[in-house]
C-alpha positions in Angstrom: 0.0 0.0 0.0 1.4 3.3 -1.0 1.3 6.0 1.8 0.7 9.3 0.2 1.1 12.8 1.7 -2.6 13.3 1.3 -3.4 10.2 3.2 -1.0 11.2 6.0 -2.5 14.7 6.1 -6.1 13.3 6.3 -5.1 10.8 9.1 -3.3 13.5 11.1 -6.2 15.9 10.9 -8.8 13.2 11.8 -6.7 12.2 14.8 -6.4 15.8 16.0 -10.1 16.4 15.6 -10.9 13.3 17.6 -8.5 14.4 20.4 -10.1 17.9 20.3 -13.6 16.4 20.5 -12.6 14.3 23.5 -11.1 17.3 25.2 -14.3 19.4 24.6 -16.5 16.7 26.2 -14.2 16.5 29.2 -14.3 20.3 29.5 -18.1 20.2 29.4 -18.1 17.5 32.1 -15.8 19.5 34.3 -17.9 22.6 33.8 -21.2 20.9 34.7 -19.8 18.3 37.1 -21.9 15.7 35.3 -20.8 12.5 33.7 -24.0 12.1 31.7 -24.6 14.9 29.3 -26.8 13.2 26.7 -28.6 9.8 26.4 -25.8 8.3 24.2 -23.2 8.8 27.0 -24.4 5.6 28.9 -27.5 4.0 27.5 -27.4 1.2 30.1 -28.3 3.6 33.0 -30.3 6.1 31.1 -33.7 4.4 31.9 -32.9 4.6 35.6 -31.7 8.1 35.3 -34.8 9.3 33.5 -37.0 7.6 36.1 -35.3 9.4 38.9 -35.6 12.7 37.1 -39.3 12.1 36.6 -39.7 11.2 40.3 -38.0 14.4 41.4 -40.2 16.5 39.1 -43.3 15.0 40.6 -42.0 15.6 44.1 -41.4 19.2 43.3 -45.0 19.6 42.2 -46.3 17.7 45.2 -44.3 20.0 47.5 -45.7 23.1 45.7 -49.2 21.6 46.2 -48.6 21.0 49.9 -47.2 24.6 50.3 -50.4 25.9 48.6 -52.5 23.7 50.9 -50.7 24.9 54.0 -51.3 28.5 52.9 -55.0 27.9 52.7 -55.1 26.0 56.0 -53.0 28.6 57.9 -55.3 31.4 56.7 -58.4 29.3 57.6 -57.0 28.7 61.1 -56.2 32.4 61.5 -59.6 33.6 60.4 -61.4 31.0 62.5 -59.4 32.0 65.5 -60.5 35.6 65.0 -64.1 34.5 64.3 -64.0 32.6 67.6 -63.0 35.8 69.4 -65.9 37.6 67.8 -68.3 34.9 69.0 -66.8 35.1 72.5 -67.3 38.9 72.5 -70.9 38.5 71.3 -71.5 36.0 74.1 -70.2 38.4 76.6 -72.5 41.1 75.3 -75.5 38.7 75.4 -74.8 37.6 79.0 -74.4 41.2 80.2 -77.5 42.4 78.4 -79.6 39.4 79.7 -79.3 41.0 83.2 -82.5 42.6 84.3 -80.6 45.7 85.4 -80.0 46.6 81.7 -82.5 49.2 80.4 -83.9 49.2 76.8 -81.5 52.0 76.0 -78.5 50.0 77.3 -79.6 47.1 75.1 -79.9 49.3 72.0 -76.4 50.5 72.5 -75.2 46.9 72.7 -77.2 46.0 69.6 -75.2 48.7 67.7 -72.0 46.8 68.8 -73.5 43.6 67.5 -74.1 45.2 64.2 -70.4 46.1 63.9 -69.5 42.6 64.8 -71.6 41.3 61.9 -69.5 43.6 59.6 -66.3 42.1 61.0 -67.7 38.6 60.3 -68.3 39.6 56.7 -64.7 40.7 56.4 -63.4 37.4 57.9 -65.7 35.5 55.5 -63.9 37.2 52.6 -60.4 36.3 53.8 -57.9 35.7 51.0 -54.6 33.9 50.4 -52.7 34.5 47.2 -55.5 36.5 45.8 -58.0 33.7 46.3 -61.0 33.8 48.7 -60.7 30.8 50.9 -64.4 30.4 51.7 -65.6 30.8 48.1 -65.1 27.3 46.8 -63.8 27.2 43.2 -65.5 30.5 42.3 -62.9 32.4 44.3 -61.9 35.4 42.2 -64.3 37.8 43.9 -65.6 38.3 47.5 -68.1 35.5 48.2 -70.0 37.3 51.0 -71.7 40.6 50.8 -74.1 42.5 53.1 -76.9 44.6 51.7 -78.7 46.1 54.7 -79.6 43.0 56.7 -79.3 40.6 53.8 -76.2 38.4 53.7 -75.7 36.9 50.2 -73.1 34.3 49.2 -71.9 34.4 45.6 -69.3 31.7 45.6 -70.0 28.0 45.1 -70.0 24.8 47.1 -67.2 23.0 45.3 -64.2 21.7 47.2 -60.7 23.0 46.7 -58.4 19.9 46.5 -54.7 19.4 45.9 -52.9 16.2 44.9 -50.0 15.7 47.4 -49.1 12.1 46.5 -49.6 9.9 43.4 -53.3 9.4 43.0 -54.0 11.0 46.4 -55.6 14.4 46.8 -57.1 16.1 49.9 -59.4 19.0 50.5 -57.6 22.2 51.7 -60.5 24.5 52.2 -63.4 24.6 54.7 -66.9 25.2 53.3 -68.1 28.7 53.7 -71.7 27.6 53.5 -73.6 24.4 52.7 -77.1 23.9 51.3 -77.8 20.6 53.1 -76.3 18.4 55.8 -73.8 19.8 58.2 -73.7 23.6 58.1 -70.5 25.3 56.8 -68.3 27.6 58.7 -70.8 30.4 58.4 -73.9 28.2 58.4 -76.3 26.9 55.8 -77.9 28.9 53.0 -80.7 28.7 50.4 -79.9 28.5 46.7 -81.5 31.4 44.8 -81.1 29.6 41.5 -79.1 32.4 40.0 -75.6 31.5 41.3 -76.2 33.2 44.7 -77.3 32.0 48.1 -79.2 33.7 50.9 -77.3 33.2 54.1 -79.5 35.4 56.3 -82.1 38.1 55.7 -81.6 39.6 59.2 -85.1 38.7 60.4 -85.8 36.9 63.7 -87.2 33.7 61.9 -85.8 33.8 58.4 -86.8 31.6 55.5 -83.2 31.7 54.4 -80.3 29.8 56.0 -78.9 29.8 59.5 -75.5 30.0 61.1 -73.3 32.6 62.6 -74.8 35.5 60.7 -78.4 34.4 61.7 -77.5 34.0 65.4 -75.9 37.5 65.5 -78.9 39.1 63.7 -81.3 37.4 66.1 -79.3 38.7 69.1 -79.2 42.2 67.6 -82.9 42.1 67.0 -83.7 40.9 70.5 -81.6 43.7 71.9 -83.3 46.3 69.8 -86.7 44.9 70.9 -85.7 44.7 74.5 -86.6 41.0 74.4 -84.9 39.4 77.4 -86.1 35.9 76.5 -84.7 36.2 73.0 -81.4 37.5 74.4 -81.2 34.5 76.8 -81.9 32.1 73.9 -79.1 33.7 71.9 -76.5 32.7 74.5 -77.0 29.0 73.9 -77.2 29.6 70.1 -73.8 31.4 70.2 -72.3 28.5 72.1 -73.6 26.1 69.5 -71.9 28.2 66.7 -68.7 28.3 68.8 -68.8 24.5 69.1 -69.4 24.1 65.3 -66.6 26.5 64.5 -64.2 24.6 66.9 -65.0 21.4 65.0 -63.9 23.0 61.7 -60.8 24.4 63.4 -59.9 21.0 64.7 -60.2 19.6 61.1 -57.9 22.3 59.8 -55.4 21.5 62.5 -55.5 17.8 61.7 -55.0 18.5 58.0 -52.2 20.9 58.7 -50.4 18.3 60.8 -51.0 15.7 58.0 -49.5 18.0 55.3 -46.5 18.9 57.4 -45.8 15.1 57.9 -46.2 14.5 54.2 -43.9 17.5 53.5 -41.2 16.0 55.8 -41.6 12.6 54.2 -41.3 14.0 50.6 -38.2 16.0 51.7 -36.5 12.8 52.9 -37.4 11.0 49.6 -36.2 13.9 47.6 -32.8 13.9 49.4 -32.4 10.1 48.7 -33.4 10.5 45.0 -31.1 13.4 44.5 -28.2 11.4 46.0 -29.0 8.4 43.7 -29.2 10.8 40.8 -25.8 12.3 41.7 -24.3 8.8 41.9 -25.5 8.1 38.4 -24.8 11.3 36.5 -22.2 12.9 38.7 -18.6 13.0 37.5 -15.6 11.9 39.4 -13.9 15.3 39.3 -10.4 14.2 40.4 -10.3 11.4 37.8 -11.8 13.6 35.2 -9.1 16.3 35.8 -6.4 13.8 35.4 -7.9 12.4 32.2 -8.3 16.0 30.8 -4.6 16.7 31.5 -3.6 13.5 29.7 -5.9 14.4 26.7 -4.4 17.9 26.6 -0.9 16.4 26.5 -1.9 14.0 23.7 -3.6 16.8 21.7 -0.5 19.0 21.9 1.7 16.1 21.0 -0.5 15.3 18.0 -0.3 19.0 16.9 3.5 19.0 17.2 3.9 15.7 15.3 1.5 16.8 12.7 3.2 20.1 12.2 6.6 18.4 11.8 5.2 15.8 9.3 3.4 18.4 7.3 6.6 20.5 6.7 7.3 19.2 3.2 8.4 21.2 0.2 9.4 20.6 -3.5 13.0 20.0 -2.4 11.8 17.0 -0.2 10.5 15.3 -3.4 13.7 16.0 -5.3 16.0 14.4 -2.8 
């Protein structure tokens, strides 16, 4: 076989390019600290690698869902705590005003205070987190509760807010503002008007619309205005019933919060283990890689030097 100058030139250039390509890959591995840069690098472990990456992606989303759920639950607990304080204050007013020593004028003055407490309850019922109203169901882009005179109207819906926190497992993160049947919501039960709104209370003593915190407060206010001692006395037990109902919802919120915090801790442990496994698969041995890169650099420079010497031919070389 005749070895021509052209053949030698092509061989040298090809070898130099291969050396350069190997160096470039080593440089990329050193820069990223990763051994696996593309699927072709190690097809045997790529399936396991992609499975771990997918698992981590899901865990990141589950953690976001848990954080979102905890935000809802924390705000629910805060609002319920303040609501409980309002009910306690209303109970104090009711117990004081039930005393026979209170005059009609005294009771009217307390009735005015109860009216202000009703406004505070409306504000709490419109509590938000992240721009969403926590007692509005899924229709949570606008305030769900509004007061027009003595009429309390709910314009949210009764759908549940749920978040998936594990594969195929989701949990409710909100407490119902109102319900139309069964166990009353946080603020009681309501009557569907058929137009997307619900009557929670119309402020009368014996309303045809729902019942709950608003209704009990209106009844107490009306009894105070009417100087109705028996009605005031009845409101005391009604307020206690609402306090007990609220406590039940607050206990549920506390239990769900504890559950989510446990799940969050578990997911964090799993994430740490998966990340470690992923690092073992794709992580580069930096010390070994640095040595290999130095060897590749020496080989590349030697190839350049040898190539330069072999390529230094002229017409005189052919005439010798």
